[in-house]
N, C-alpha and C positions, 0 to 999 in steps of 0.2 A: 604526310612526309614519306611513307613507304612507297606509295604510288609514284610520287615525284622521283624518288631515287631509282625506281625500276624504269620509268619512262625515259629518264635522261641517261640511263646506263651508268649511274654512279654506284656501281657495285663491282666486287671482284669475285668471280666464280671460277671453279676449276674445270675449264674446258667442257668437253662433252658430258662429263659426269654431272654437270649442273644444268642438264637440258630442261628439267622442270622449271627452274628459275628463269632460264632463257626464254622458254615459251610463254611463261607468265608475263615477263617483261615485254615481249612482242605484243601480247594481247592488250596490256595496259597502254602501251605506246600507241597502238592503233585506235583505242578508245579516245585517248587524249587528242589525237591529231585528226579524228573523224575519218580514218582510213579503215574502219572496221569492216570485216566481212565474216559471214558465218563460218567460213573455212578456218579462220583463226581459232574459233571456239572448238571446232571439231579436232583440230590438231592438238590443242591443249588437252582436250579430253583424252585423246589417244595416248599422249605422254603420261598423263596421270594413271591411266589403266595399266600402262606398261610397268610402272614402278609400284603400284599398289593393287593387288588382286581384288581387294574389297570394293574398289570403285569400278570394276569392269562391268560391262553391260549397261543396261538402261534402268536398273532398279533405283528406287528413290532412296536418298541418304540424308542424314541429319546435316544441316549446314554448318553447325558449330563443330561437329566431328570432322568434317572435311577441312574447315578452316584451321583447326589445330594440326591436322596432318600436314597441310600445306606449309604452315609456318615452321613446323619441325623439319620438313624436307628442305626448305630454304635455308634453315639454320645449318644443315649439313652441307648443302651446295656451296655456301659462302665460306666454307673452310673451318667451321667449328663443329665440335662433337655435339650430338643430340643430348638433351637433358638426361636421358636414361644412361647414355654412355659416359657423360661428363660427371654425373653424381654431384657431390658437394664441391663448391668452389673453394679457393684458398681461404685461409683464415688470416685475419689481422689481429694483432694483439696491441692494445693501447687505445688511444682515443681517435683512431682513424675515422675517415668519413667515407661516404659511398663513392666519392670521386676517386678514392685511392685505388680502386679496382680498374686496371687497364682493360679497356674493352674495344673491340673492333667496331667501327661504325657500320660494318656490313652485317653484324649479328642482330637479328630481330628479337632476341630474347633479352628482357630486362633482368637485372641482377639486384634484387632488393637486399638491403643489409639487415641482418639479424644480430642484434647486440645483446650480450649477456654479461651482466656486471655482478661480481661476487660481493655480497653484502658485508663481508668481513674485511677483505683486503682491498676492495673496490677495483680490482683488476678487471679490465673489460676485454672481452673476446668478440670479434666481429666476423661473421661468416656471410658468404654470398651464395645464393641458390638461384639458378636460372629457372624461369617458369614461363609458361604460355598463358595460363589463366589462373585467376584466384577466385575463391568463393568468399564473398563479403558477408559478414553477419549483419542482420537487421536490428538496429536498436529497438528494444522493447520499451513500452511505457513503464515507468518506474513507480507510478503512484496510481491510486484509485480514489474515487470520490466517496466520502463517508459523511453522512449527516449526523450531527450530534445535537441533542436538545440540552441546552444549558438551563439548569435550575439554580439561579443565583440569588443572593441576598445582599441588600444594602439597606436603604430605608424601607423597602418593601420587596416582595418576591418578584422575580422576573423570569419569564419563560421565553426563550428565543432559540430557534434552530439555526445552526450554522453549518456551512459546507466546508469540509476540509479535504485537502489532497494528502492522503496518508500514504506513507511508503509501503510498497507491496511486501517488502522483506523486513519491515519494521516490527517493533514490539508495542505492547500497551504503554510502556514507559514513554515512547515517542508520542503516542496519542495524548497522554497526560500532559506532556509539555505543550503540545499544540493547543489543547483546551485551556490550559492555564494562561497562555498568551491571549487567546480570544476573550476569556472572561476577566483578564487582568487580576488574577488571584494567584497565590503561591501554588506550585504543583502539588505540594504535600497536602493541600486542602481538597484536592479534587477526588471525588468518588465516582468511578465509572461502573455502570451497570446496564445490562440489557433489560428493557421493559417492553413486554408485549401487550396487546389489548386485553390480555387475561391476567396481567400482573407481572411481578418480578420474575426474571429468569435466572440470572447469575450476575455476580460481580466480576469485574475484569481485574486481573493482577498484572503487575508490571512485566514479569518474564514471559507472558504469553505472546505468541505471534499474532500479528494483526490480521492475518489472512481470514480468520473466521469471525472477526468482530463485526457485529451488526447483521449477521446472517440469520440468527435465530429470532432476533427482535431488534427494534431501534435502540440505539445507544443513548443513554442519558448520562449527563455529568452533573453531579450534585455538589453543592458547596455547603459545608456544615454551618449551622447558625453560630453567631458569636457566643463567647462564654458568658457575657453579660448582655442582657436584652435591652440595654439602654438604646433608644433610638431605633429599635427594630421590633415592631409590633408582633404579637403572637398570631393574629388573625390574618387570613389571606384576603387580598382585594377581591372585589366582586368580579373583576375582569382582569385578564392577564395584562401585564404592563409591557409596553413596547420599549426596547432599549433606546437610550438617548444616542445621538450621533457620536458622542465621544466615548460611548461604551459604558458598561457598568462601573459604578464606583467601587473602590477598594474597601474591604472590610477594615474595621479598627485593628490596630496592631495587636490587640489582646486576643484576637480570634486566630490562633495558630493551631496547627494540627495536634500539638501537645495537649490542648484543652480537651481533645476528643478521646484521649487514651483512657481506657478503663483501669480501675485499680482493683483491689481485692473485692470479692463478692460482697454485696451489701454496702459498699462504699464507693464514692466517686460517681461519675456520670457515664452513661452509655449513649452512643450515637445511634439513632434509630432512623431507618428509611421505611416509609409506610405508604402503601397504596390501598385504595378502597375498591372492593369488588362486590357485585351483586349477582344473584342468580346461581344456578347449578348446572353442571354438565356442559353441553354445547352452548347453553345460554349464559354461561359465566362471562362477565365483562367488567373491565375496570372502569371506574367513573371518578370524576373529580381529579384535581391535580395531585401528583405524588408529594409526600410531605417529608421533611427532614427536621427532626427534633432531638434534643438532648435531654435526657431524664436521669434523675438519681436512681441508682440501682435498687434502693430500698423503698421505692414508691409502691403504694397499694394498687390493686386493680382499679378501684374507684378513682384514684388520683391519675392513673395512666389514661383511663377512659376520658376523664375531664380534660386532660391535656390535649388529647387527640381532638375532642370536640371543639376546644378553643382554637386549634389550628384550622378547623373546618368552618368556623363561624361565618366567614365571608361567603360561603356557598350554601349555608343552611337557609331554609325558608323562614325560620324564626328561632326563638330561644328554645333550647332543648333541655328538659329536666329528666334525666334517666328515671324510669319507673322501678328500678331495682338493680341489684348488682349483676352486671353482665347481660342486661336485658336488651341492649341496643345492637350489639355486634359481637362476633367472636374474633379473636386475634390468633392468627396462625403464623408460625415461623416459616418464612418463604426462602426458597433458593438453597436449602441445605440438603444434607443426605437423607433426612427424614422429613419429607414434605408435608406430612399430616400431624406435625407436632403443634398442639394448641396450648396457649397459656391459659391456666385455670383461674376463673374468677374467685375460687375459694383459696387460692394461694395468697398468703399475706404479702409476699414480695415476689410477684411473677417474673420480674426482670432478673431475679437471682437464680432462676431455673438453670440446671446444668446445661440444657440445650442452648441457652444464651451464651454461656462460656464457650461451648464448642463452635457456635456460629462466629464469635469474635475471633477465635483462632483460625477459622477457615476463611476469613474475609479476604485473605490474600495479601501479597506484598504490594506496597504502594498505596498511598492514601491512608486516611485514618481508619482504624478498626471500626466496624459498624455491624449492625444487625438489620436484616430485612424482615419486615413484618407485613402481613396482609390483614386488613380489617374486613371481615366477611359480613355483609348485610343481607337479610332476606329482602326479597323484592318489595313486599308491602311496606316495610319500614323505610327502604330507600326511596320509594315513590312518595311517601308521606313527608319525609324530611328534606329530600333533595329534588323532587319532581323528576323531570326528564333530563337531568344533568348527565352529560356524557364526559368523555375525556377532556382534559384541559385544552384550551385553544392556544396554539403555539404560533408565534410570529416568525416567519422565515426571513432571515437576513439575506442581503444581496448575494452573499457568498454561496448560498445554496444554488441559486440559478447559475451563477458563474461557474461553479465546479461541475454541475451537471452538463452544462454546455461544453466545457472544455474536455470532459471525459466521455461525452456522448458522441463526439466526432470520431471518425475513423483515424486511427493513429497513422501518421505519415512521417517520412524522414527523407532527407536529401542524400544524394550519392556521396557527398562530402562527409556527412555524418557517419555513413557506413565505413568509409575509409578511416575516419577518426577512431571508430571503435575497433577496426581491424589492426590499427597500428598502436593502440593504447598499450602503455607499459603495464606489465603484470608481474606479480611476485611469484617466482617459481620455487616451490618447496622441494627440498631433497628428500628422497625416500628414507624411511627409518633405517638406521644402521650404517648410513654412508657418511 
């Protein structure tokens, strides 16, 4: 449209003062009518050098810089002040529109409308600012892919890894809601923790930002066992179950997070997360599936050990009869401020240890209070009872591949999306004291 206006002479210029625009129009007209000669370019270059010392000589210049200068010069030649001279355009008050600003067709500058609405009185002020170019923001990706291993219960244990698109600026509470939808369980039943190949790292609490979740170790989502064990066996299956197409079944209505709350020491039940490790130092490694069990606070060491062995029955080589109190493994409190706190086999009620109470208090907001324990086995006992058993085998859901593919591609956007972000309405906050 600009070239057509120049070639057809559809502009009003101020005589000799507009010689830059006149020479440009002659050059464009010659190009359109195929009457171009190099002399026309030379004359245009001389006129430009006359009015702008920075373009004198034959030095190389930035094309965008020259284009901006040329449009600004045309703006002056066609009878309007330059943006620097003009400053801010007139203001409109009320619900006016961008067409309410009278503009000459000869002016090459657009006048975008900037509207400001008072949130209290809803009075609107519209201003118009001429511009030659704008810097458009590029929309950034708002999510990242995060794999979460679900440890769910219904008629038997299920291990499945799902891929989630978690918000970059979200919190663990957002992740808890997403996991609850995937597992079809109430959000208050979800326990989120980072579990590395060496054991538990930490539990995730709702107020935490999601930025660092999953960086130290894979994220696991645990569902507590039901308050009553009817229809839910204590032992693990010999192989991990693959979730049905319709997804995991819901727990009975009796299995609510209130069942997991601890009461006074020595009473009620405590929710335990447990993983098994073998070896020492660099050779320390987790083996077998992580466990979730609920036990009475007043159980003895022997009862606690038997309960853990019952959960591991599906992966044991055969029936195990402990040869003495605490002879099979040690139990360490994991993920707390004191990583070397061990429960004593001589303690008549090991789950009433003050460290257990501290761990319950530090389990974080969101999800039922719980304690993370590590059963430490020496290598000979582990090989004798479990053989070469490694970590649990986890089935990947289709969402894992889908999210990796979606977030692995280079982020792209359209020019229209850039303009949409540029013109997006935002809330302007007044400085304090105004």
